[in-house]
N, C-alpha and C positions, 0 to 999 in steps of 0.2 A: 474159359469163359474170360473176357477181359472186364473188368468193372466199370463202372457206370451208371452213378447214380440218377441219372433220368430213367435208366431202363432197368428197375428196379419195383416192384409193385409196392402198394402202401403197407400190405400184412404180408410178414412170412414165417415160414418156420424158424426155430431156432436151428443153429448152423449152418444157415444158407446167406452168405453176402454176393457172388459174383451176379454181373447183371445177365438179365437174359439177352438173348440173341434174337435179331431179327428172320422169321421163316414164313414161307409161302406155304398153303396147304399143298401145292405142290410137291413143296419140297419134302413135306413129312409122309406124303401118301407116296406108294409104289404107284397106284395107279385111281383113276377113275373109269366105271362102268357104269353104262346103261342098263337096267333092269330089262327083266323076262317082257316079251311082247307078247303074252297070252292072256286070251278072255280068263274070268274065274269060272269056276264050277262048283257043285258042292264038294264041302268036306270028305277027301277019304280017309280019315282018322288018323293019316301019319303026315303026308304032304301039307304044310300049311302055306299059303301064298298072302306075302303083304302088300299091301297099297297103301298108299295116301292117307286115305280113310282110315284105316287100321291103326294109324297111330295115332294117341290120345292125346290132345291138343295140350291137356296141363300137363301130365306125367310122362310124357312121350314115351309112354310104354305100348306093347302092341296088345292092343284089344282082343280079347278073344273068345266075345260072347257069339260072334258070328263069322265062324272060320269058314275060308274058303282054299279051292286046291287049282293050281294052275292046271288049264283045260289044254295040255298039249302032253307031248311023249317026253316025260320028263329023266329017259334016258341019255337024251343029249341035254341036259340042261341043267349038268352037276356044276357049272362055272357059276350060275346064279343063285349055288347053294350058299347061303351066310354063316359065318365061321366067327369064333368068340372075336372082339376086338373091331367086327365091320361098324361102320357109320356110314350112316344116307343120309341125302339130303332131298328134298322134294327139288324138283326142276322147274316145273309150270301150275299156272293157276292161282289162286287164292291161297294157297299152301304154300307155296315158295317159300323155302328156306326154312320150313319143318326139317327137324331134324330125329333121329333115333339110334340107338347103339343096343346092336343085338345082345342078348343074354344068352346063354345057355338054356336056362328052364324055360326060354321059347319055343324049342324043339326044332323040328328040322322045317327050316323057313326057306321059302324061292321068295327074290322081290321082284316089285311088277316093273314095269317098262317107264313110269314116270317117276321114278326115282333113280340115284346116281349112289353107287359104293365109293366110298375110300376105303382102300387096303393101304393099311397104316404100314409104313417100315420098324422094323425091331427096336430102333432107339427111341422112340417116341410113345409114348401112353398113351392108349385109345381113350379112357376116361377122362384124361386131362384133356385131349384133343375137342372131344366131345362135348366137354361143359365149355370150351369158348366157343360154341355153335348156340349158345343159352344167354352171352353179356350181350350188352348194350351195345357195341363195337358192332359184333355181327348181325347184330337186327338195323343198324344204320347201313352196312353193307347190303343188305337185302333189300333195303327201301331203295337205294340207289340205283344199284346193279339189276334189279328185276323187271324194270320200266322199260316195257317194248309197247308197241304202237298198236298190239292187239292186248293177248292176257298177259300178265308177269310171268317171267320164266329167268331163270339162269341156268346154264350151260356148264360143263365139265369144266370146260377152258376157264370159265369165268371164277369157278367156285377153286380153282387149283391156283387162281390169282390173288385170293386173298390172304394178306400177310395178318402176322399176328407176333407177337414176343414169345420166347421160350425157353425156359431152363433146364437145366440139365436133368436128366430122366428120374434120379431118385425123387427131387423138387417135383416134377410133372405127377410122378407117384402119390407122392404124399396129397398134394391138392387135389387129386382124382379122387382120392379115396374118401378123403373130410367131405366133398362135395356131394358125393355117390352115397353116404350115409343120409346127407339130408335130402337128397331124393327119395329113398329108401322111407325115409319119416314121410316125407310128403304125401306121398303112394299111400301110406299105411294109414294116411290119418283117412286121405280123398276116400279107400276102400270102406272106412270105418263110418263114413258119414254115409256112402251108397248103403249102407248094411241098416245103418239107422233108417234111412230115409225109406226102404222096403221094409222095415219094420212097422213104421209107422203108416205105410200105408194097408200093409194087413190088419195092424188094429185097429184103424179106422172101417175097413171092410167088417170085421168081425162085432164091432162095436152098433155100427149101424144097420148092419144086418140083422142086427139080434140074437145073433150065435151065440156071443157074450156077453152077460149080464153079471153085473154088481150084487154081493150076496145080501139079499132082503128085497131085493127087486124080481116083479114076475109079471105084474099087471101089461096089457099089450099098449103099445104107445096109442096114443090118441092122433088121429087125423084133423086139423084145422086146419083156416086160412092162416097164411103170412101176417096179412092184417090185426090178428091177434095176438101177435107178437109184437108186431111194431107199427108205430105210427110217423108218419112224416115231420119233418119239422122244416118250417121256410121262415126261419126268422132273417127279416132284410138284412144286407149285408152293405157293401161298399159297390165301387164299379169296378172295371180289368185296370185302371190308372191305378187305384188305389190298393185292391184287394192282395191281401197276401195268403197268394192260392196253394191249395193244397189237389194232391192226384191220386186215384188208386190205379196199383200197379195190377200187371197182369197176374193171375193165377196163384192168387191169392198171397202174392210178396210184398203187401202193408200198403199205409197209407202215407203219402211223402210231400216234401214241398214239390211243388210243380218249379221247372224251369225257366228263367225269368219272373222271378216272382212277380215285381211290380209291373210289367209291362201288360197289354192289353188296351182293351175299345172302351170308352168312358160308356158307352151306351151300354154295355153288356152288365146284367145283373146279376150280383153273387149275394152268397146267402151264407151264414156265418154257421159254422159247424163244431160240434161239442164234443171232449173228450168222450171215448164210451160209445156216441153213435157209430151206429153201423151203416156202412156206405157201401154202393155199386156204382162203376159206369155204365150207363145206358147203352153207350155203343161197342161196350169190349163184354157186354155179359156173356155171351159164348167163350170169353175168353177168361172166364173166371175172374172176373174185376172187384173183387169184393174185399172189403174190410174194415177193419176198427179204429176209429180216430184214436191216435195214440193222446197221452196228456201234452207231450210236447207241442201238438198242432192246436190245443185246444182254443178255439176262437178265430182259426184259420178260415177261408173261406172257399167257396167252388159256385160251381153254377148248377144249373137243374139239371145238366149232363148228367152230373154227379150227383143226385138224391141220397140225403142223410135222413136216418131212424130213430127214434127213440123208441130203446127196447122195455118193453111191459115186463119189468123183473120181478112181477107176482108168479109170471108163467113161465117166464123165458131167461136163459143166460146167453148173453151176447158171444162168449165164444165157441159156445155150443152151437149156436144157429149160424153161426159164423162156418161153421166148421161142415154142416150142415148145406148150407148152401155152394162149398168149394166140391161138394160132391159132384163127379160129371152126371151121376144119373139124375142131378136136379138142375145144373144149369144147362146140358145138353138138351134132357127133355122138356124143357121150360122155354128153352131159345127157339122151337119150331112157333112160337107167339110171338118173335120180334117182328115189328114192324118198320117200315118204310124200303129203299130202294137196298140193292144187294151191299151197296156202297155204304150204305150209312142204317146198317139197322139199329133199331133200337128196344129196349124193355122198356116202357112207359111204367111210373109209380104204379098207377092202379091197375096195370096186368102183373106186375109184381108182386102189388097189395093181394091181389085177388089168387093167388098159386097156390096150391096145398102141399101141406108139409105132413109127416108123422114125426110125434116127438114126444120122450116120457116126461115123465113128471120133472117140479124143478128140480127137487134134491136129487135126480141121477143125474139129471143134463150137468149141474154143477159137478158130481163125481166124474162124469165124463170129461169137462173141459177142465178137471184139473189134471187127469192123466195126459189129456194130450198137450196141456202147458208144462206139462214135465218130459215130455218126450222134445217140445219144441226147444228148451230151455237146453238140452241135451247134445241137441242138434246144433243148434247156437254155439256151446260152449266149444263143439268139436269145430265148427267152422271157425271160428275164433284161432284157435290152435294152429288150424290149416295155414289161415293168414298170417299168422305169426311168425311159422317157419317158412313162407314164403316170402316174407320181408327179409328175414336172416339170411336165407338163400340168395337173395337178391343181392343184399350188401357184403357176403363174401365174394359173390362173381365180381361186384366194384372194385374190393379191396385186395383180391387175392392174384387178379390177372392186372395188366399191365394194357 
């Protein structure tokens, strides 16, 4: 390859200096093949069927929780069986451009009709080729090329026409192997997060059905009204033009600043919210819109549609109560008491405060809250590590490719 300073990446392995050469995907692949046009059936225990929806959006791995098999005579379908090094492209719909690289550990896999297989020539590394489909350049190509009058789509000829810069095979292999290590780390970290989430779910179940109790606690939980634990706060604030607005995310994902913080109507009344108050969204009660106002949003405001409550700390722990309210058997059971039309169901404050809950004494609530907090911190730390790995991988994609 001839040397050309314009055709080298920002980051290279030692010992490589030759310029990269421009190649189209069609030069790299021996062929592009459309997948098997057959419906799916219950997994037969051997033959796996890979469809677009079976490719994980984050890791691009084959999700094998709900396996299926092709519902066809497979004696005539050997050409659709994936082999080591095959790379698949989604060709239609919202997932157009999603890619997957077959791994031997995925087993005996046939690929479905909305996927296109690239069968690579021997002098090109499949991992390097696959990693090019994760770059910003490829994403830009997908955005432009997939535009249709109907749903998005890219055919095999269009994929084949995608141009990239390619080094010699040994450098391809070095790049591909390093990026594959990061993919494996990302996938393992995501698996750890999933396992922690499942452990948290099991922990919540055991703690709240009282099958697990801390040593020294055996008294039955006491049934009380929510109003015994919470008192609504209505400190007048400013209006929609001036208020620093906060909002409650769905599914217990926290209390955060609202988009367009300072825009709104001068006629809309807002109320001041304080740190450690419990808050919920009336319109999204059925979607678990509960949270605790963080210290960083102390003094921020919301409308009456997101009421806030001071906690009676003599008998209640805010974190414990939040965990209780986020239990599906609470918000779904009580959601039937919602008022309003189908489009605007609300749980008003008086209805919420009149709901019945069962809770232990304050000291046991505290212990439960501590365990749940440690679990959340562990999940958050693992998620932070995942984000760091993803950022590093993105930087490497930027610097290792042209």
